[in-house]
N, C-alpha and C positions, 0 to 999 in steps of 0.2 A: 386527501387517504394516499398513497402513494400506494402500488403492488407489492405483492413480496418483493423480495430481494436475492437473489438467483446465489448459491455457495457452490462453488466451482468442490471437485473432489481434491484439485493436486494429484500430487506421487504419490496412486493410492500404493503404494507398500512404506510409504512416512504416515503420520501423524493425523495426518487429517478430516480420514477416518472421524478418530479418535472423540479427537475435541469437534467435531458438525454435536457428538453425539450431546460431547456430553455443552454443548452450548445452545442441544436440544433444551434441556434437560433445568436453564438457568433461564432463557427465553423466553419459555413460553410464556404463550399471555402476554407479552412484549413487546416483541418486535416480529411477525409472519418473517417468513423464509425458507428456502428450500435448495434442499442441494444434490448435484445431476452429477450419479456416479453409479456404477454395474454395478445391478439390488447384490446377484454374489457378494462383490466385496465387501457388498456393508453387510449385510445381514451375517457373514461368516466372522466380524467382529463384536459387534452389537449387542452385546452380549442378553442383559436386560431390557436393556433400550426399545423401545419397541418402536422399531417405520410403519412407513405408513407409507406405499407406491404410489403415485397420484400420475396423473395420467395430463394435466398442462395446472400452467405457473398459478395458474384463478384455483383451486384445486387446496393449495394448499391453508389455505388459515382457518377450513373446516376441520383439515388431518389435526393441528396441529393441537390442540389438545390431547389427540391421538396416539403420538409420535413424528421423530419426524418423517416429517415429507421430502422427499423426493422424486425423485422424475428417475428412470431408470436409463441411464447408458451403458450399449453394452462393452467392453475390453475381451480388447481377443487372449489376454490369455488370464492365468488364474494370476488369485494378489499372495505375495508368501512379505509379512511386516520382514519391514529392517533389512527387503533387498532386493528394489528397482529392475522391472522386468523394459528393456527395449522393443518387445514384443509392444509394452500397453501405452509407448512414447505418440502415438497418432493422435489414440485415443485422451491422452491425459491434453492435447494440443487443442480436438476438436471439443470436448467438453469449452473448453472454451472460450472456443468459438459461435459454441451454440451458450453461452451464457451472456453473451454481447448483442448477439443477435435479435433474444428473448426483450436483456434488453432497452434497444436499442427500439426495439415494433411496439414498443408500450407496453407488455410483457410481466415485466422483468423492473422493478424497483430504482434497481442500485444494483452490483456485482460486487460481490468479497468471492475472493481467488485463496484457495488454500496457497498453501507452498509448491510448489512447484520440484524437479530437479532439471537441473540443468545439465549437467555429464548423460543420463537414462535421455533425458532429449532430443540432448546430439546427436545422441550412438546411434537412436531410435526414429528416428521423425528429421533430422539434416536440421534441428529446429537454431535461426545464427541468430538469434538475439540475443543481450547482455544478462536479460530475463521480461519480467510478467511487463515491467513498465514501457521500452520500446517498442514491446510486440501492441500492446493493447495502444501502443497510438498509433502504427498502424495502424488494427483495426474502424482505429476513431476519428483515421482521416487526416490524423495531426503530424502533422514537420515535431512539435518539439511539444515531447511530454514533465514532466517534470515531478518528482517522487518527494513525498512532504512527509515527516517520522512523528506522531502526535503522538501526545501522551498533558495525564492531566495537568497542569499549570507551564511545558513545552510542546510550542509547535518549532521542529529542522526542517531545512529548506536543504543539500546539500548543490552548490551548483555542478562540480565533478560529481557523479556516484565509481559505479564498476570498473578500476581505474589501477596499476600501479601506481603508486604515491610520484615518481620520478616523473611520469606519463602529465600528469598534473602542470602544471610550469605550463606547459605552454598547451595541451588543449581548453584551458579556463583561458577563455576571449572575449573582445569589452560586447558584442554580439551577445554570446552562449548565455553573462551573464547579465544583461537586459534585461534580452528575454526570462530569461530566471526568474528574478524580481519583479519582470509585471508580471507575470503567470502564478504566482503567489498573489501577489494586490491584488489581482484579477478574483482569483478563489477565495481569498481575505472576505471581500465585499460582498460577493455572490452565495459563497456556500457556507458558510459562513456567517452571514453575517453581519461585521464585522462593521460598523460606517464608516471607521479614520484609521483602516490598518496604519501601525505600526510597525516593519525593519528596524532590523537588527542587522549588520553582516559585517563577520567575520575579517581582521585582513589576510592570506595566505601565510604569512609567514613571524615566526612567534614576535614578541610588541607592534604585530599592524607594522613591519620592518622597519618600524625604529628612524621615519625617513629618509630612509635609503640607508639606511646600516650594513641592514640586514634580510634586504633584498624591496626592489624594485619596483615593482607590482602593484603593492599598492598607492604613489604615485601614476604611476603607470596605465596600470589598466582599472584596479576600480578606480580608484575620487575620479576620475572624467566621465563615468558611465552616471557614477556614484552623483552629480551636482546634474548635470541632465535632464536625469530624473529628479530630485530636487526640482527643478525651477518647472515640468510639469507637473505638480505639485503633492507629486510622494513620498511619505512621511519617512525618513531614511537616516539611519544613526549608522558611520564608521565611514569606515574602516574600522573597527577595534578589536582590540585582543581580545584573540579568542580563548584563553584563562583567564579568565576575569569576566565573563560572560552571562558566566551557566546559575552565578550562583542566587538567592531569594534573590535577595530588594536586586540587583542587575532582570529577571525574567522580569518586574516586577513593570520595568520601560519599554515593550511591548511583547508585542502579538506573532509575531514569525523571527524565528534569526533561521538570516541566509548565510553557508556556512559555504570556504570554499571547496573541501573535498568530504570524500564521504565519511570517519574517523570524526575529522572534528566538528561532526554533525552529532550520529549516535554516539555516541560513547556517554559525551551532559544526558541525552537520553537515555538508552540501554541503564545506564547510571542511577536517575532517577525516578526509574518507575521500571524493568527488567518485561517482567508479566504486559501490560496494562501498556502497555508501546502499540500502533497500529501502522501501515503504510497509507497514505492516500491519495492516490497517479493524481499530481492538475495538470488544470487544460484540457482535458476529452472532454468530449463534448455528453456523455455519461455518468454517474457516480458510479467509483473502483473505489474500494477499501482490501486490503488486505494483513493480519499478523504477523505483525513483528518478530515472525525466529521462523527456521527453516522447516525440511523434513525431517530431522533431530528422526532420525533413521536409527540411532544407536540406543530410542527405548522404544518406537514403533511397536507394540502391540502387548510391551509390557502391566497397559495399567496404569502410564509417569506421567498419562500427557497431556497438561497444567495447559484447560481450554482459558483461559482469562485476557488472551491477547484476541484468539476470534470470540471473543461475545464481548469485548469492546470495540473488534474490527464490522461483528458487525449495527450495534451502538450506534458507530459511526457512521457508516453504511444510512439507515431509515435515518439517520438529521441530517444529518449534506441533504439527501435525497431528497428533506422534506423544506429545508430551507430555501431548494432549490424552486423545487415547486410553486413554490410562494411568489416569490422574485421575476416566472417568468408571464 
């Protein structure tokens, strides 16, 4: 039995609080979790959904039948859905810190993060990270964490993530590719419980370079790395043309796809299952997932937010934490 999952509020002006309430309505009795948020922010938008303040994570399970359990975390400014406040930025970061501390101390079984608003964090807290993944890697004390997007029937991992497309060839190094494949392989073994992981690796260029006619990254970078890792016993296919890797028959041949850049990975996953995709951070000393969408400021406070991705992220976190616990 794992400890309850810690769910961060994310940007309070976004849809995080709304989808947390929706997730509780669907998951009570299935997954024990608690939200870390400002109680005043939460009560202002909870409507007819009950919320229960708890003193510590151990109380989450008992509170779940009665309402969404939450640990109060005071924010300095009131919340206005749709309009982030830089004054609340430091508290948003502090909530992430608190959730990670709880899971590192064993009081929480995993961390699930609601979306943050990077500009607000930069303006109000000098947040110098590209996103959650990079910040959590620092908190976890690891040099490199990997972003996986997962939905029923497909797992994808981009080697390069949040950068201009023009920068990708320069940033796509043998070391980065090698580390990403190794971290993904290890996570499939120990977190997903796959005994013999199969990885399919895309090329960078159309038709995977077509023997150098459309670029030489495949022959100069990808192939040597893949050959060396195959010699270490990994089941790797590629580099493959990305345009033919994601149809139904192709997806049956691998457990995860390694893509060279952000959209190459995310477009097929979001096309196949937009609402149930989850973000899983691989390579951390704790389990972390999140919904695969942003703050959705344009619909915040309007009752339009869909909690499906957060529900999937909470279920995924519980499953991964249980698998990891059983493997230790």
